[in-house]
C-alpha positions as CSV (number, residue, x, y, z in Angstrom):
1,X,-20.2,-17.8,17.7
2,X,-21.2,-15.6,20.8
3,X,-18.2,-14.4,22.1
4,X,-17.8,-12.7,25.8
5,X,-15.4,-10.3,26.7
6,X,-14.2,-9.2,29.9
7,X,-12.6,-6.1,30.7
8,X,-10.8,-6.4,33.8
9,X,-9.5,-3.0,35.6
10,X,-6.3,-2.6,36.8
11,X,-5.8,-0.5,40.3
12,X,-3.5,2.1,40.0
13,X,-0.7,1.8,43.2
14,X,1.1,4.7,43.9
15,X,5.2,3.5,44.0
16,X,7.7,5.2,46.4
17,X,10.6,5.5,44.0
18,X,12.1,8.5,43.2
19,X,11.4,8.7,39.7
20,X,11.3,12.1,38.2
21,X,8.5,13.1,35.9
22,X,5.1,14.9,35.3
23,X,3.5,10.8,35.6
24,X,2.7,8.8,38.9
25,X,4.3,5.5,38.3
26,X,2.0,2.4,38.6
27,X,3.3,-0.8,39.7
28,X,3.2,-3.3,36.6
29,X,0.8,-6.4,37.5
30,X,-0.6,-9.3,35.6
31,X,-4.3,-10.2,35.9
32,X,-4.7,-14.2,35.5
33,X,-8.1,-16.1,36.2
34,X,-6.9,-19.1,34.3
35,X,-8.4,-21.6,37.4
36,X,-11.0,-23.0,36.9
37,X,-11.5,-22.1,32.7
38,X,-9.2,-23.1,30.4
39,X,-10.3,-21.6,27.5
40,X,-9.3,-17.7,28.5
41,X,-7.8,-15.1,25.8
42,X,-5.5,-12.8,27.5
43,X,-4.8,-9.5,26.1
44,X,-2.3,-7.1,28.1
45,X,-1.2,-3.6,27.7
46,X,1.4,-1.1,29.3
47,X,2.1,2.5,28.4
48,X,5.7,3.5,29.7
49,X,6.9,7.0,29.8
50,X,11.0,7.0,29.4
51,X,13.6,9.7,28.4
52,X,14.0,10.7,24.7
53,X,18.0,9.2,25.5
54,X,16.2,5.9,27.0
55,X,13.7,5.5,24.0
56,X,16.2,3.5,21.9
57,X,17.7,1.6,24.3
58,X,14.7,0.2,25.6
59,X,13.1,-0.4,22.3
60,X,15.7,-2.6,21.3
61,X,15.9,-4.1,24.4
62,X,12.5,-5.3,24.4
63,X,12.8,-6.7,21.1
64,X,16.0,-8.5,21.9
65,X,14.1,-9.7,24.8
66,X,11.6,-11.3,23.3
67,X,13.8,-12.8,20.5
68,X,15.4,-14.5,23.1
69,X,12.9,-16.1,25.0
70,X,12.2,-19.2,23.0
71,X,11.6,-21.1,26.4
72,X,8.4,-18.8,26.9
73,X,7.6,-19.3,22.6
74,X,7.8,-15.6,22.5
75,X,6.7,-14.1,19.1
76,X,7.1,-10.6,17.9
77,X,3.9,-9.4,16.0
78,X,4.5,-5.4,15.3
79,X,7.5,-3.1,16.4
80,X,7.7,0.4,15.1
81,X,9.8,3.6,16.7
82,X,9.1,7.2,15.4
83,X,11.7,10.0,15.8
84,X,9.7,12.9,15.0
85,X,8.3,15.9,17.1
86,X,7.4,13.1,19.7
87,X,9.3,10.5,20.3
88,X,7.5,7.2,20.9
89,X,7.4,3.4,19.8
90,X,5.1,0.3,20.0
91,X,5.6,-3.0,20.2
92,X,3.1,-6.0,19.9
93,X,4.2,-9.3,21.0
94,X,2.9,-13.4,22.0
95,X,4.1,-15.5,24.3
96,X,3.2,-17.6,27.3
97,X,1.8,-16.4,30.8
98,X,5.6,-16.5,32.6
99,X,7.3,-14.7,29.3
100,X,4.4,-12.1,29.5
101,X,5.4,-11.3,32.7
102,X,8.7,-10.8,32.2
103,X,8.4,-8.4,29.7
104,X,6.4,-6.5,31.9
105,X,8.6,-6.5,34.7
106,X,10.9,-5.4,32.1
107,X,9.7,-2.5,30.8
108,X,8.5,-1.4,34.1
109,X,11.8,-1.5,35.4
110,X,13.1,0.4,32.9
111,X,10.6,3.7,32.9
112,X,7.4,5.2,34.4
113,X,4.7,3.2,33.8
114,X,1.7,5.2,33.4
115,X,-1.2,2.7,32.5
116,X,-1.9,-0.5,32.1
117,X,-4.7,-3.1,31.6
118,X,-6.2,-6.6,30.9
119,X,-8.4,-7.9,28.5
120,X,-9.8,-11.5,28.9
121,X,-12.2,-13.0,26.2
122,X,-13.9,-16.5,26.8
123,X,-13.3,-19.0,23.8
124,X,-14.9,-21.6,25.2
125,X,-17.8,-21.9,22.9
126,X,-15.6,-21.6,20.0
127,X,-13.5,-24.1,20.8
128,X,-16.5,-26.1,21.3
129,X,-17.7,-25.4,18.0
130,X,-14.3,-26.1,16.2
131,X,-14.1,-29.7,18.0
132,X,-17.6,-30.6,17.0
133,X,-16.7,-29.5,13.6
134,X,-13.5,-31.1,13.5
135,X,-15.1,-34.7,14.7
136,X,-17.7,-34.4,12.0
137,X,-15.5,-33.9,9.3
138,X,-12.9,-36.8,10.6
139,X,-16.1,-39.0,10.7
140,X,-17.1,-37.9,7.3
141,X,-14.1,-38.4,5.6
142,X,-13.6,-42.0,7.1
143,X,-17.3,-42.8,5.6
144,X,-16.0,-41.6,2.3
145,X,-12.9,-43.7,2.6
146,X,-14.9,-46.6,3.3
147,X,-17.0,-46.0,0.1
148,X,-13.8,-45.5,-1.6
149,X,-12.7,-48.9,-1.0
150,X,-16.3,-50.4,-2.0
151,X,-16.2,-48.4,-5.2
152,X,-14.6,-51.3,-6.8
153,X,-14.2,-51.2,-10.6
154,X,-17.2,-48.2,-10.6
155,X,-15.4,-45.6,-12.0
156,X,-18.1,-42.9,-12.0
157,X,-18.5,-43.8,-8.3
158,X,-14.8,-43.5,-7.7
159,X,-14.5,-40.4,-9.1
160,X,-17.6,-38.8,-7.2
161,X,-15.8,-40.1,-4.1
162,X,-12.6,-39.0,-4.9
163,X,-13.6,-35.7,-5.4
164,X,-15.7,-35.3,-2.2
165,X,-12.8,-36.4,-0.4
166,X,-10.5,-33.8,-1.9
167,X,-13.2,-31.5,-0.7
168,X,-13.7,-32.9,3.0
169,X,-9.5,-32.8,3.2
170,X,-9.5,-29.3,2.2
171,X,-12.1,-28.4,5.0
172,X,-10.3,-30.4,7.1
173,X,-7.4,-28.8,7.0
174,X,-8.6,-25.2,7.5
175,X,-11.1,-26.1,10.8
176,X,-7.7,-27.8,12.3
177,X,-5.5,-24.7,11.5
178,X,-8.6,-22.4,12.9
179,X,-8.7,-24.7,15.9
180,X,-4.9,-24.1,16.1
181,X,-5.2,-20.6,15.8
182,X,-7.8,-20.5,19.2
183,X,-5.3,-22.7,21.1
184,X,-2.8,-20.5,20.2
185,X,-5.1,-17.5,21.9
186,X,-5.6,-19.6,24.7
187,X,-2.1,-21.0,25.5
188,X,-0.2,-17.9,25.0
189,X,-1.1,-13.9,25.7
190,X,-0.6,-10.9,23.8
191,X,1.2,-8.0,24.9
192,X,1.0,-4.2,23.5
193,X,3.6,-1.9,25.0
194,X,3.8,1.9,24.1
195,X,6.8,3.5,24.5
196,X,6.7,7.4,25.0
197,X,8.9,10.3,26.0
198,X,6.4,13.5,25.5
199,X,6.2,13.4,29.4
200,X,9.5,13.2,29.9
201,X,11.5,15.6,28.0
202,X,13.8,18.3,29.4
203,X,13.7,21.8,29.8
204,X,15.4,23.0,26.8
205,X,13.6,20.4,24.4
206,X,10.5,22.7,23.7
207,X,13.2,25.6,23.3
208,X,15.0,23.9,20.8
209,X,12.5,22.5,18.8
210,X,10.9,25.9,18.5
211,X,14.2,27.5,17.5
212,X,14.3,24.8,14.9
213,X,10.8,25.3,13.7
214,X,11.3,29.4,13.2
215,X,11.6,29.5,9.9
216,X,8.7,27.5,9.1
217,X,6.9,29.4,12.0
218,X,8.0,32.8,9.9
219,X,6.7,31.8,6.6
220,X,3.5,30.6,7.9
221,X,3.0,33.6,10.1
222,X,4.1,36.3,6.9
223,X,1.6,33.9,4.7
224,X,-1.1,34.5,7.3
225,X,-0.6,38.0,7.2
226,X,-1.1,38.3,3.7
227,X,-4.1,36.2,3.5
228,X,-5.8,38.7,6.3
229,X,-4.0,41.6,4.0
230,X,-6.2,40.2,1.3
231,X,-9.1,40.1,3.2
232,X,-8.9,43.5,4.2
233,X,-7.7,45.3,1.0
234,X,-11.5,45.6,-0.7
235,X,-12.8,46.7,2.5
236,X,-10.2,49.5,3.0
237,X,-10.8,50.5,-0.7
238,X,-14.3,50.6,-0.1
239,X,-13.9,52.8,3.2
240,X,-11.6,55.2,1.3
241,X,-14.2,56.0,-1.5
242,X,-17.3,55.5,0.4
243,X,-16.0,58.0,3.4
244,X,-15.8,61.1,1.6
245,X,-19.3,60.9,-0.2
246,X,-20.7,59.9,3.3
247,X,-19.1,63.0,5.0
248,X,-20.2,65.2,2.2
249,X,-23.6,64.1,2.5
250,X,-23.9,64.8,6.5
251,X,-22.6,68.0,6.0
252,X,-25.4,68.8,3.2
253,X,-28.0,67.2,5.1
254,X,-27.3,68.5,8.7
255,X,-26.5,72.3,6.8
256,X,-30.2,72.2,4.9
257,X,-32.6,74.8,6.7
258,X,-35.6,73.3,8.4
259,X,-38.7,73.8,7.4
260,X,-41.6,76.0,9.6
């Protein structure tokens, strides 16, 4: 199946809001070109910079909003948050286009949108192939059911037809599930949200981080110094042993009478 993936570039527009930070805010926009093609699958991504104190509340707010949005069939696919050296979080969800717009507006309002994009995949050919396969399997199933009725008292023929019917039924269920998955990708959009507090840290955050890592950095520095000393020690010993010999030889060479 040939897939056509179209990457839609999103223009970056500077906003006039007074938010502080190293990033220029970007206006949240959702690209939608479904008119004229009903078999497009959309995948959106949005990166948002926010303060460390606002990270967890925003993370929980997006998850809660998705779970509450039953009208747009919002489904939380994946979520994770890390509070190590750099606080960041990721959320993946699937919802109807209106639900995606609501989610993007929510994260855009709570933080600074640093980047966003939309990827579109044309599923027209896969859907057409899936529908053809379903039609073929249903026709074959109907033919087998007709043969099953005609088998009558022919036990061997009945066993073969029944076995083939079971195989076709399993293939039909798999094809139906695959077609339903394609339609889910078409009827609902995927949204990947990335939250980061790296660019929104306070003035004292790096200082606190350095103080917290002081003992680790000190032990690492001592270890590096010992390692360097271990590399230098053989050369120092060689210099101490060879320098007097070299100096003595140089004096002899200078003191030797020149031949006429």
